[in-house]
Structure formats: C-alpha cells, structure tokens
C-alpha positions as CSV (number, residue, x, y, z in Angstrom):
1,M,-68.5,-45.0,-6.3
2,K,-65.3,-45.8,-4.5
3,K,-63.0,-48.3,-6.2
4,E,-62.0,-51.4,-4.3
5,A,-58.5,-51.4,-3.0
6,G,-56.1,-53.5,-5.1
7,R,-58.4,-53.8,-8.0
8,V,-57.1,-52.8,-11.5
9,P,-59.6,-51.0,-13.6
10,L,-60.7,-52.9,-16.7
11,A,-59.8,-50.2,-19.1
12,R,-56.2,-50.2,-17.8
13,R,-56.0,-54.0,-18.1
14,L,-57.0,-53.8,-21.8
15,V,-54.5,-51.1,-22.7
16,V,-51.8,-52.4,-25.0
17,P,-48.3,-51.1,-24.3
18,G,-46.5,-49.4,-27.1
19,G,-49.2,-47.0,-28.2
20,R,-50.6,-47.0,-31.7
21,D,-47.7,-48.8,-33.2
22,G,-47.8,-51.4,-30.5
23,R,-51.5,-52.1,-31.2
24,R,-50.9,-52.1,-34.9
25,M,-48.1,-54.7,-34.5
26,L,-50.4,-56.7,-32.3
27,V,-52.9,-56.9,-35.2
28,V,-50.0,-57.9,-37.5
29,A,-49.2,-60.8,-35.2
30,V,-52.8,-62.0,-35.0
31,I,-53.3,-61.9,-38.8
32,D,-50.0,-63.7,-39.2
33,K,-51.1,-66.5,-36.9
34,V,-54.5,-66.8,-38.6
35,G,-52.8,-67.3,-41.9
36,T,-50.2,-69.7,-40.4
37,G,-53.0,-71.6,-38.8
38,L,-54.8,-72.0,-42.1
39,W,-51.7,-73.5,-43.8
40,A,-49.9,-75.3,-41.0
41,G,-52.6,-77.9,-40.5
42,A,-52.8,-78.5,-44.2
43,S,-49.2,-78.4,-45.3
44,T,-48.3,-82.0,-44.7
45,L,-51.5,-83.2,-46.3
46,Y,-50.8,-81.0,-49.3
47,F,-47.4,-82.7,-49.8
48,I,-49.1,-86.1,-49.5
49,Y,-52.3,-85.6,-51.6
50,V,-51.4,-82.8,-54.0
51,A,-47.7,-83.1,-54.5
52,H,-47.7,-86.9,-54.0
53,L,-44.5,-87.0,-51.9
54,S,-43.6,-90.1,-49.8
55,V,-43.4,-89.9,-46.0
56,A,-39.6,-90.2,-46.2
57,Q,-39.5,-87.3,-48.7
58,I,-41.7,-85.1,-46.4
59,G,-39.5,-85.9,-43.4
60,T,-36.4,-84.9,-45.4
61,L,-38.0,-81.7,-46.7
62,M,-39.0,-80.7,-43.1
63,G,-35.6,-81.6,-41.8
64,V,-33.7,-79.6,-44.3
65,S,-36.0,-76.7,-43.8
66,G,-35.4,-76.8,-40.1
67,V,-31.6,-76.8,-40.5
68,L,-31.6,-73.8,-42.8
69,G,-34.1,-72.0,-40.6
70,V,-31.6,-72.1,-37.7
71,A,-29.6,-69.4,-39.4
72,G,-32.6,-67.0,-39.4
73,P,-32.5,-65.7,-35.8
74,P,-28.8,-64.7,-35.6
75,L,-28.8,-63.2,-39.1
76,A,-31.9,-61.2,-38.3
77,G,-30.5,-60.0,-35.0
78,R,-27.3,-58.8,-36.6
79,L,-29.1,-56.9,-39.4
80,A,-31.5,-55.3,-36.8
81,D,-28.5,-53.6,-35.1
82,R,-27.7,-51.9,-38.4
83,F,-31.0,-51.4,-40.3
84,P,-34.6,-50.4,-39.3
85,V,-36.4,-53.4,-37.8
86,T,-39.7,-52.5,-39.4
87,R,-38.2,-52.6,-42.9
88,L,-36.5,-55.9,-42.2
89,L,-39.8,-57.3,-41.0
90,V,-41.5,-56.2,-44.2
91,V,-38.7,-57.9,-46.3
92,A,-39.1,-61.1,-44.1
93,Q,-42.9,-61.1,-44.5
94,L,-42.7,-60.7,-48.3
95,A,-40.0,-63.4,-48.6
96,R,-42.2,-65.8,-46.6
97,G,-45.0,-65.2,-49.0
98,V,-42.9,-65.6,-52.2
99,A,-41.4,-68.9,-50.9
100,L,-44.8,-70.2,-50.1
101,L,-46.3,-69.1,-53.4
102,A,-43.5,-70.9,-55.2
103,L,-44.8,-74.2,-53.9
104,L,-47.7,-73.9,-56.4
105,T,-45.3,-73.9,-59.3
106,T,-44.1,-77.6,-59.0
107,H,-44.8,-81.0,-57.6
108,E,-41.2,-82.1,-57.9
109,F,-39.4,-83.1,-54.6
110,L,-36.2,-81.1,-55.0
111,P,-37.8,-77.7,-55.9
112,L,-40.4,-78.2,-53.2
113,M,-37.6,-78.8,-50.6
114,L,-35.7,-75.8,-51.9
115,Y,-38.7,-73.5,-51.6
116,S,-39.6,-74.8,-48.2
117,A,-36.1,-74.3,-46.9
118,L,-35.9,-70.8,-48.3
119,G,-39.2,-70.0,-46.6
120,A,-37.9,-71.3,-43.2
121,L,-35.1,-68.7,-43.1
122,P,-37.3,-65.5,-43.1
123,D,-39.9,-67.4,-41.0
124,R,-37.5,-67.9,-38.1
125,A,-36.0,-64.4,-38.7
126,S,-39.4,-62.7,-38.4
127,S,-40.0,-64.1,-34.9
128,V,-36.8,-62.4,-33.7
129,L,-37.6,-59.2,-35.5
130,T,-41.1,-59.1,-34.0
131,K,-39.5,-59.7,-30.5
132,L,-37.1,-56.8,-31.1
133,F,-39.9,-54.5,-32.2
134,A,-41.9,-55.3,-29.1
135,A,-38.9,-54.8,-26.8
136,R,-38.2,-51.4,-28.3
137,V,-41.7,-50.1,-28.7
138,A,-43.0,-51.2,-25.3
139,G,-39.9,-50.4,-23.3
140,P,-40.3,-51.3,-19.5
141,Q,-43.8,-52.7,-20.3
142,R,-42.3,-55.3,-22.7
143,T,-43.3,-58.3,-20.5
144,R,-47.0,-57.2,-20.5
145,Y,-46.9,-56.5,-24.2
146,Q,-45.5,-60.0,-24.9
147,A,-48.2,-61.5,-22.7
148,V,-51.0,-59.7,-24.6
149,Q,-49.4,-60.7,-27.9
150,R,-49.1,-64.4,-26.9
151,T,-52.8,-64.4,-25.8
152,A,-53.9,-62.7,-29.1
153,V,-51.8,-65.0,-31.4
154,N,-53.2,-68.1,-29.6
155,I,-56.7,-66.9,-30.5
156,G,-55.5,-66.2,-34.1
157,W,-53.9,-69.6,-34.3
158,A,-57.2,-71.2,-33.2
159,V,-59.2,-69.2,-35.7
160,G,-56.9,-70.3,-38.5
161,G,-56.9,-73.9,-37.5
162,G,-60.7,-73.9,-37.3
163,G,-60.9,-72.4,-40.8
164,A,-58.5,-75.0,-42.2
165,A,-60.6,-77.8,-40.7
166,A,-63.7,-76.4,-42.4
167,V,-62.0,-76.0,-45.8
168,L,-60.4,-79.4,-45.6
169,T,-63.8,-81.1,-45.4
170,V,-63.9,-80.5,-49.2
171,G,-60.7,-82.6,-49.6
172,T,-59.9,-81.4,-53.2
173,A,-56.6,-80.0,-54.5
174,S,-58.3,-76.7,-54.9
175,A,-59.1,-76.6,-51.2
176,Y,-55.4,-77.0,-50.3
177,Q,-54.4,-74.3,-52.8
178,V,-57.0,-71.9,-51.3
179,L,-55.5,-72.4,-47.9
180,L,-52.0,-71.7,-49.2
181,L,-53.1,-68.6,-51.1
182,A,-54.9,-67.4,-47.9
183,D,-51.6,-67.6,-46.0
184,V,-49.8,-65.8,-48.8
185,A,-52.5,-63.0,-48.7
186,S,-51.9,-62.7,-44.9
187,Y,-48.2,-62.0,-45.5
188,L,-49.1,-59.2,-48.0
189,V,-51.6,-57.7,-45.5
190,I,-49.2,-57.7,-42.6
191,A,-46.4,-56.3,-44.8
192,V,-48.6,-53.3,-45.6
193,L,-49.6,-52.8,-41.9
194,T,-45.9,-53.1,-40.8
195,L,-45.0,-50.3,-43.3
196,R,-47.4,-48.0,-41.4
197,C,-45.5,-48.5,-38.1
198,A,-43.0,-46.0,-37.1
199,E,-39.5,-47.2,-36.4
200,P,-39.1,-47.6,-32.6
201,P,-36.0,-46.1,-30.8
202,S,-33.0,-48.4,-30.9
203,P,-30.0,-48.1,-28.5
204,S,-27.8,-49.4,-31.3
205,R,-28.7,-46.9,-34.0
206,V,-29.4,-43.2,-34.5
207,V,-33.2,-42.8,-35.1
208,A,-34.6,-39.7,-36.8
209,G,-31.3,-37.9,-36.6
210,R,-30.9,-38.1,-32.9
211,D,-29.0,-40.2,-30.5
212,V,-31.1,-42.5,-28.4
213,P,-30.2,-42.4,-24.7
214,A,-29.5,-45.6,-22.8
215,D,-32.7,-45.3,-20.8
216,A,-35.0,-44.8,-23.8
217,P,-38.1,-46.8,-24.1
218,G,-36.6,-49.2,-26.6
219,S,-33.5,-49.8,-24.6
220,A,-32.8,-52.8,-22.4
221,D,-30.1,-50.9,-20.7
222,G,-31.8,-48.6,-18.3
223,P,-30.1,-47.8,-15.1
224,G,-29.7,-50.8,-12.9
225,S,-30.5,-53.4,-15.6
226,P,-28.3,-56.5,-15.6
227,A,-27.1,-55.6,-19.1
228,S,-25.9,-52.2,-18.1
229,A,-22.9,-53.6,-16.2
230,G,-20.1,-55.9,-17.3
231,H,-20.4,-55.3,-21.1
232,A,-18.0,-53.4,-23.2
233,P,-19.5,-51.3,-26.1
234,G,-20.0,-53.6,-29.2
235,S,-20.1,-56.8,-27.1
236,S,-20.8,-60.0,-29.0
237,P,-23.0,-62.7,-27.7
238,W,-20.6,-65.3,-29.0
239,R,-17.9,-64.1,-26.6
240,D,-20.3,-63.7,-23.6
241,G,-20.1,-66.9,-21.7
242,R,-23.0,-66.1,-19.4
243,Y,-25.4,-65.4,-22.2
244,L,-24.3,-68.5,-24.2
245,A,-24.9,-70.6,-21.0
246,F,-28.3,-69.0,-20.6
247,T,-29.2,-69.7,-24.2
248,G,-28.0,-73.3,-23.8
249,T,-30.3,-73.9,-20.8
250,E,-33.1,-72.3,-22.8
251,V,-32.9,-75.1,-25.4
252,W,-33.9,-77.6,-22.7
253,L,-36.5,-75.4,-21.1
254,F,-38.2,-74.9,-24.5
255,L,-39.0,-78.7,-24.4
256,D,-42.5,-77.8,-23.2
257,D,-43.3,-77.2,-26.9
258,S,-42.3,-80.7,-28.0
259,L,-43.9,-82.2,-24.9
260,L,-47.3,-80.8,-25.7
261,Q,-47.2,-81.1,-29.5
262,V,-45.4,-84.5,-29.9
263,A,-45.1,-86.4,-26.6
264,F,-48.8,-86.2,-25.4
265,P,-50.4,-87.7,-28.6
266,L,-47.7,-90.5,-28.7
267,W,-48.0,-91.2,-25.0
268,I,-51.8,-91.2,-24.9
269,V,-51.8,-93.8,-27.7
270,H,-48.8,-96.0,-26.7
271,G,-48.5,-95.5,-22.9
272,T,-51.9,-95.1,-21.4
273,S,-55.4,-96.5,-21.5
274,A,-56.9,-93.1,-22.1
275,P,-59.1,-92.6,-25.2
276,V,-57.3,-91.5,-28.4
277,G,-59.7,-88.5,-28.7
278,L,-58.0,-87.0,-25.6
279,A,-55.0,-85.9,-27.7
280,P,-56.7,-82.9,-29.5
281,L,-58.4,-81.9,-26.2
282,V,-54.9,-81.5,-24.7
283,L,-54.2,-78.8,-27.2
284,V,-57.6,-77.2,-26.6
285,L,-56.8,-77.1,-22.9
286,N,-53.4,-75.6,-23.6
287,S,-54.9,-72.8,-25.7
288,V,-57.6,-72.0,-23.2
289,L,-55.2,-71.8,-20.3
290,V,-52.7,-69.6,-22.2
291,V,-55.5,-67.2,-23.2
292,A,-56.8,-67.1,-19.6
293,L,-53.5,-66.9,-17.7
294,Q,-50.8,-65.3,-19.9
295,V,-51.7,-61.7,-19.2
296,P,-52.6,-62.0,-15.5
297,L,-49.4,-63.8,-14.7
298,S,-47.3,-61.3,-16.7
299,R,-47.2,-59.0,-13.6
300,F,-44.9,-61.5,-11.9
301,A,-42.2,-61.0,-14.5
302,E,-42.1,-57.3,-15.0
303,T,-38.4,-56.9,-13.9
304,P,-35.4,-59.1,-14.3
305,A,-35.4,-60.0,-10.5
306,A,-39.1,-61.0,-10.7
307,A,-38.5,-63.1,-13.9
308,R,-35.6,-64.8,-12.1
309,R,-38.0,-65.7,-9.2
310,L,-40.4,-67.3,-11.6
311,L,-37.8,-70.0,-12.4
312,L,-38.6,-71.7,-9.0
313,P,-42.4,-72.3,-9.6
314,L,-41.4,-73.2,-13.2
315,A,-39.3,-76.0,-11.8
316,A,-42.2,-77.2,-9.7
317,A,-44.5,-77.2,-12.7
318,F,-42.1,-79.3,-14.7
319,L,-41.7,-81.8,-11.9
320,T,-45.5,-82.0,-11.4
321,G,-46.0,-82.6,-15.1
322,G,-43.5,-85.4,-15.3
323,A,-44.9,-87.2,-12.3
324,A,-48.5,-86.9,-13.6
325,L,-47.4,-88.4,-17.0
326,A,-45.7,-91.3,-15.2
327,A,-48.9,-91.9,-13.1
328,S,-51.1,-91.9,-16.2
329,A,-49.7,-95.3,-17.2
330,A,-50.8,-97.0,-14.0
331,G,-54.6,-96.9,-14.0
332,G,-57.7,-97.4,-16.1
333,P,-59.2,-95.0,-18.7
334,W,-60.7,-92.6,-16.2
335,F,-57.6,-92.4,-14.0
336,A,-55.3,-92.1,-17.1
337,T,-57.5,-89.3,-18.5
338,G,-57.3,-87.4,-15.3
339,A,-53.6,-87.8,-14.9
340,V,-53.0,-86.7,-18.5
341,L,-55.1,-83.6,-18.1
342,V,-53.2,-82.7,-14.8
343,A,-49.9,-83.2,-16.7
344,A,-51.2,-81.0,-19.6
345,A,-52.2,-78.3,-17.2
346,A,-48.8,-78.4,-15.4
347,F,-46.8,-78.3,-18.7
348,T,-49.0,-75.5,-20.0
349,L,-48.3,-73.5,-16.8
350,A,-44.6,-74.2,-17.4
351,E,-45.0,-72.9,-20.9
352,I,-46.6,-69.7,-19.7
353,L,-44.1,-69.1,-16.9
354,H,-41.1,-69.9,-19.1
355,S,-42.3,-67.6,-21.9
356,L,-42.5,-64.7,-19.4
357,A,-39.2,-65.4,-17.7
358,S,-37.3,-66.1,-20.9
359,W,-38.7,-63.0,-22.6
360,E,-37.7,-60.6,-19.8
361,L,-34.3,-62.2,-19.1
362,S,-33.2,-62.5,-22.7
363,V,-33.8,-58.8,-23.3
364,A,-32.5,-57.6,-19.9
365,L,-29.2,-59.6,-20.2
366,A,-28.5,-58.1,-23.7
367,P,-26.5,-54.9,-23.9
368,G,-28.4,-52.2,-25.7
369,D,-25.9,-51.4,-28.5
370,T,-25.9,-55.1,-29.7
371,Q,-29.4,-56.0,-28.6
372,G,-30.3,-57.5,-32.0
373,A,-27.3,-59.7,-32.1
374,Y,-28.0,-61.0,-28.6
375,L,-31.6,-61.7,-29.2
376,G,-30.7,-63.4,-32.5
377,A,-28.4,-65.7,-30.6
378,H,-31.1,-66.4,-28.1
379,G,-33.5,-67.3,-31.0
380,L,-31.2,-70.3,-31.7
381,A,-32.5,-71.9,-28.6
382,Q,-36.1,-72.3,-29.9
383,S,-34.8,-73.4,-33.4
384,A,-32.5,-76.0,-31.8
385,Q,-35.4,-77.3,-29.7
386,R,-37.5,-77.8,-32.7
387,S,-34.9,-80.2,-34.1
388,L,-33.8,-81.8,-30.8
389,G,-37.1,-81.8,-28.9
390,P,-39.1,-84.4,-30.9
391,V,-36.1,-86.8,-30.7
392,V,-35.9,-86.4,-26.9
393,V,-39.6,-86.8,-26.2
394,G,-39.9,-89.7,-28.6
395,A,-37.2,-91.5,-26.8
396,A,-38.9,-90.8,-23.5
397,V,-42.2,-92.3,-24.9
398,G,-40.3,-95.4,-25.9
399,A,-38.5,-95.7,-22.6
400,G,-41.7,-95.9,-20.5
401,P,-43.2,-94.3,-17.5
402,L,-40.0,-93.8,-15.5
403,A,-38.6,-91.6,-18.2
404,W,-41.1,-88.8,-17.4
405,P,-39.9,-88.1,-13.8
406,V,-36.3,-88.3,-15.0
407,L,-37.0,-85.8,-17.7
408,G,-38.9,-83.6,-15.2
409,A,-35.9,-83.7,-12.8
410,S,-33.6,-82.7,-15.6
411,L,-35.8,-79.7,-16.4
412,V,-35.8,-78.8,-12.7
413,A,-32.0,-78.9,-12.7
414,A,-31.9,-76.6,-15.8
415,C,-34.2,-74.1,-13.9
416,L,-32.0,-74.1,-10.8
417,F,-28.8,-73.7,-12.9
418,Q,-30.4,-70.8,-14.8
419,H,-31.6,-69.2,-11.5
420,R,-28.1,-69.1,-10.3
421,L,-26.7,-68.1,-13.6
422,V,-28.8,-64.9,-14.0
423,R,-28.4,-63.6,-10.5
424,P,-27.4,-59.9,-10.5
425,R,-23.8,-59.2,-11.0
426,Q,-22.0,-57.3,-8.2
427,R,-20.8,-54.0,-9.4
428,V,-17.1,-53.4,-8.6
429,A,-16.8,-50.1,-6.8
430,A,-14.3,-47.7,-8.4
431,P,-11.2,-47.1,-6.2
432,K,-11.3,-43.8,-4.3
433,P,-8.8,-41.3,-5.6
434,V,-5.8,-40.8,-3.4
435,L,-4.8,-37.3,-2.9
436,I,-1.0,-36.8,-2.8
437,A,-0.2,-33.5,-1.2
438,A,2.6,-31.4,-2.7
439,R,5.4,-30.3,-0.5
440,H,4.5,-27.2,1.4
441,S,5.9,-25.1,4.2
442,G,2.7,-24.7,6.3
443,R,1.3,-27.3,8.7
444,D,-2.3,-26.7,7.6
445,G,-1.5,-27.5,3.9
446,T,-1.4,-24.0,2.7
447,P,1.5,-23.2,0.3
C-alpha cells in the first residue's frame, strides 16, 4: 500500500537517536526520575515528621543546599573536557546515593544540612553530564533525543510521584525510610547501567586512541555551526561575552519552572476564586502536554536557525500566559478556572519551546574543544533560577493581577533580546593574496 505523502512512519518516530547507548542512557534517565519522584514528594515531610526539624530549619537546609549546588554545573563541565563523561556520571550518581543514605544516620540539623548540601553538588552536576552525553552520542539528532528524553522522564517522574503518594498513606517513619532507600537503590541501578555505556566521541579529548574530527557525531562544531566561527582553541565561556549574555537571559526564561511549581498554587489560593483542588490539576495538565507535544515539536528546533525562530512563538506564549493569569482574578469560579487552565497551557507550551531552543542553542554556541566548560556555565542559569525564581513569582503574587502582564512583557523582552543575540555571525572573508611581480625583461611576464 502506498504511503501517504508527508507522513512519517511510526517505526521511525519511535527510534531513539544515539543507538544502543542512547537507548540505555534513556533508561537511566527514566529510572533516575522514578527514584527522584519517590523521594522528592516525601523529603520535606521526612524532615518534619521523622527528623522533627522546624520550618525555618528546613528552609535554611534547602537554601544552603541550593547555594552549594550552583557549583555543580561548571565543575562538571570543566571535568568533562578532561575525563570520560560516562565515568564522571557514575561518580556523580554514586555520590548522590551516598549523600542521601547518610540522612538515615542522624536527626540533627547541622549534619542533615551538610549531607543535603553535599548531595546537591553531584545532583546538579549529573544534569550537565547527562546533557553532554546526549549531545555527543546523538550528534545532529540531539534535539530529538532531548525531546524523547524529556517525555520519558516526565513519565518516570509521574510514576515515582504516584508511588510516593501510595506509600505515604501508611504515614509511618518506616514508610519515609523505604522511599529514601528506593531512591538510593535507583542510583545504584543507573550507575551500573551507565558503566555499560561506551564513551561517546568528544571533540575536546582523544577517544580510543584516535583524534575526533570536528564534524564527528559528538561535536557541536560541524561545518557551518555558530560555534565553528569566532572562537579560538581553548576558549573560555567566562571570556565569551555573547555566551554569558545568552546564559543571563536564560535565567529569566527558565522562570516557567517557578511559575508552574510555585506561582500557580499561590495565585489560585490568594488571587482567584478558583477551587483549591485546581492546583494539582495544573501539574497534571503540564505533564500531559509535555508528554504529548515535546517530541512532535522537536522537529522545529533541529538546527540553530530553527531554534532561534522558536524564540518568537515562545514570546507569544509567555505574553498569553501572563494575560490569562491576570484575567483569572476578574471573574467567578468557573471563569477563574478556565483562565488558569489557559495560562497553564500557555506556560507549558513556553516550557516546551524554551527547552527545545535552549538545548540546541546552548550546544551549538559552544566551541567543541571546550564544550563541557560552556555547557557547565549554561547550567548555572537553571541553578540561579531555582534560587531567584520563587522570590520573583512570590513577589508577583503579592503585587496582584497587573504583575502578570508586566512579568510576561519582561519575558517577551528577554526572548527578543536573545533572538537578536544568537543571530549568525558574519564570517570575515580572508583578504585575497596580492601577487607582486618580480622585475622582468619581457612584457608578458616571462623572465
């Protein structure tokens, strides 16, 4: 039977870029998120009901952990330019497990804060190392790989969260300990699976005794890429003004995370007449839309130029979300519910579009020989947002409805600034050689 024009066969859509190691690392990511989902929903309750910490102590513990975790991405990126990324991932995974297991040894505040902070460092580092592995193993298909991975980990996160909810119905100290140990076990499993992955080609290292060409699958510096021009060998992201400006705008654009996780529950309760039960449904809607749309939309960000174009609909999504949140304060329960759901859908679309554009541009703008250092610097954007974001959106909730269009407009401005910032650089043509003829006796140039 003749295939319909323009239709992509199902088998092709299900193929995971990166071959066997790409599929194996995808399984690693899913298991990781299942374990994280089991523990993340119970960690705060563990500190309250098992360790008997106060709210102020828990806030301090999480704040200190966040500060130390900021060092994880640049440190991991630097190391990944010098050592195999798979071995670094194994070390990070095991370190996360050891730090988490240490929480069972004490109920004292200071040791708990120390172990939590020490666990935050490899936790943030592992996210950059996973991104580097994906960029290197998937090569030109890295955007599709990231989309498949985000879809899978959202499913894993939901499975872990559901499992935690079921276990927590017991409500005993042993139930919390079981969830913690399950997360530790997930780190051991993914460390074993990661050890079975071959080291992908890296443009900054010699792999298996051979030099890796600039257009190898793991390189961001193929011919014509933005990173292949304007960078000297051994470039540093800390001396690259354009990349630092790009990372700075990323801090603001990553606000979609705090908006969905922090702003929506607070705004539903304090700023609208919508039912309180709408808050968890917003996160369900977010997960469903990410699973449904992440992979299909990835085809619109498969090149740096395409990723740059996505910044314009991203700006429109942010503006729509801000306007809908403001409108949700104006009507009754049904109107407020509808407006909140529109805002949630808009900000989820913004999350998807930004993840695609950010992934492709952060890799494409990084020179191959210092790819790890650049992506480590870029990882600071998400870490900074985790500290700054809750403060910003909390202030917006307190300021009232007009704060949301203003915040949306600021996000639009960041998109437009970044759209101009990442435009392709013009290559400077080399001067043509000037031939200086030697003195000769013949009119036709012959000696």
